[in-house]
Every structure is written in structure tokens, then in C-alpha cells.
C-alpha positions in Angstrom: 90.4 85.6 98.8 92.3 87.8 100.8 94.3 86.7 103.4 94.0 88.7 106.8 96.2 90.5 107.7 96.8 92.4 104.2 96.4 95.3 102.2 94.1 93.4 100.4 91.8 92.4 102.9 91.3 95.4 104.6 91.0 97.3 101.0 87.7 94.7 100.4 86.3 95.6 103.7 86.5 98.9 102.5 85.1 99.0 99.2 82.1 97.0 100.9 81.5 99.6 103.7 82.0 102.5 100.6 79.3 101.1 98.5 76.6 100.5 101.2 74.6 102.7 102.6 75.9 102.6 106.1 77.5 106.1 106.0 74.2 107.8 105.1 72.7 105.7 107.6 75.5 106.4 110.5 76.9 109.7 109.4 80.1 111.2 108.3 83.2 109.7 109.8 86.5 111.6 110.3 89.3 109.5 111.2 92.4 107.9 111.2 92.4 104.4 112.4 95.1 102.1 113.0 94.9 98.4 112.9 97.7 96.2 114.8 97.9 92.8 114.2 100.8 91.0 116.0 103.7 92.8 114.4 101.9 94.3 111.5 100.2 97.7 111.1 97.6 99.3 109.2 96.1 102.3 108.8 92.7 103.0 107.5 91.7 106.7 106.6 87.9 107.1 107.1 86.9 110.9 105.3 83.4 112.0 104.9 81.1 109.5 103.7 84.0 107.1 102.6 87.1 105.1 103.0 89.3 107.4 102.0 92.8 104.9 101.7 94.3 101.7 103.4 97.6 101.1 103.8 100.6 99.2 105.8 102.8 101.0 108.2 104.9 100.9 110.7 104.8 100.9 114.5 106.0 105.3 114.4 103.2 106.2 111.9 100.7 104.0 113.9 101.4 106.5 117.0 100.6 109.6 115.4 96.8 108.3 114.4 93.8 108.6 115.9 94.5 105.3 117.8 95.1 102.0 117.0 92.8 98.7 117.2 95.4 96.1 119.1 95.1 92.8 119.1 97.0 89.0 118.6 96.1 87.2 115.3 94.5 84.7 117.2 91.8 86.6 118.7 91.5 88.9 115.3 90.8 85.3 113.4 88.1 84.2 116.5 86.6 87.9 115.9 86.3 87.7 112.1 84.9 84.2 112.5 82.3 85.1 114.7 81.3 87.5 112.3 81.5 85.5 109.5 79.3 82.5 111.3 76.1 85.2 112.9 76.3 87.6 109.8 77.8 90.7 112.4 79.5 90.6 116.0 77.9 89.1 118.7 78.1 90.2 122.2 81.6 89.3 123.3 83.5 90.3 119.6 82.3 93.7 119.1 84.3 96.3 119.4 82.9 97.9 122.2 82.9 95.0 124.1 86.5 94.2 123.2 87.5 97.1 124.8 85.8 97.1 128.1 86.7 93.4 128.6 90.6 94.0 127.9 93.0 93.9 130.1 95.3 96.4 128.3 93.9 99.3 125.8 92.2 97.1 123.0 91.6 101.2 121.4 95.1 102.8 122.2 96.2 106.4 121.3 98.3 108.5 122.9 96.0 111.9 122.9 92.8 111.0 124.2 90.8 114.0 122.5 91.8 112.3 119.3 91.2 108.5 120.7 88.2 109.6 121.5 86.8 109.0 117.6 87.0 105.3 118.8 84.1 106.1 120.7 82.2 108.7 118.5 82.0 106.8 115.3 82.2 103.1 117.2 79.4 102.2 114.6 80.6 103.1 111.5 84.1 101.3 112.5 81.9 98.3 113.7 79.6 98.4 110.8 83.2 98.4 108.9 84.3 95.2 110.1 80.5 93.6 110.7 80.4 93.5 106.8 83.4 91.1 106.2 80.7 88.7 106.7 79.7 89.2 103.1 84.1 88.0 102.3 85.9 85.1 102.4 89.1 85.2 104.0 92.3 82.9 104.8 94.1 82.7 107.5 97.1 82.1 107.0 99.2 79.4 109.2 101.5 81.0 112.0 104.7 79.9 112.4 
């Protein structure tokens, strides 16, 4: 039962996606995606038909990625609990909805052309998170 956020959690999610038929159904995906949870940063590298690498990074590296999904720990927890409860994200918690209703950009990147990967491969990224409904996730107490 991996804690969220952690490298172990993101790797477990990657393993689920890599073992599913999602890439065959959705097509290839080439993107370096970041996830920011409060002051922690993670990189998830999608290459062709697999998630190739997952690692914890710093803010400087996050700026070099195609885009970084940014939310508070509480907002990530609410999204993941919705996914667990419903088997997939419901309307208010899809990546697209979060991006559209956020006062600040949810998918952030310095280069708009690279950030466009969020929109081009959105269904693959959504599938990555939706498959976590199959995982047991724990959320450490926030101090």
C-alpha cells in the first residue's frame, strides 16, 4: 500500500498502465510529465507504448519538462479518492476539468508547444490516474 505522493506510488501506477491495453487503444505517448504535490516534484516519462521512468525531482528539473500538473496535497487526495470510489475520475475530477476550472493553470509549462502534450495525450494521462482505482493508496497525515 504505497503512500501518496511517493516514487513507489507513481511507479505502481505506471506498472498498471504498462500492463493494460491502454496504449494500444489510445496510441503512443511521448511526454515528460511532472506532478507537483505541495513542495514535492515527480517526473513520469512516457515513451511510445510504456511509462519508461518515474523519479523524484526538484523544482528546477520540473521547469524543463513538457508540463507539470500542480495541485495541493488535499486536492490530489480528493481527486484520487473520487477515482477510487467511482472506478475512474468523475466530471469534477478529470484532468481536463481540473485544468479548465483552476484559477491558476493546472498543467503548467514554460513552452506552450511542449505543454500542448498535456492536451494531445490527455486520455493517456487520465488513464494513468484512473487505473489507480485498482490500488490501495494511503495518505500520510499532513503536518
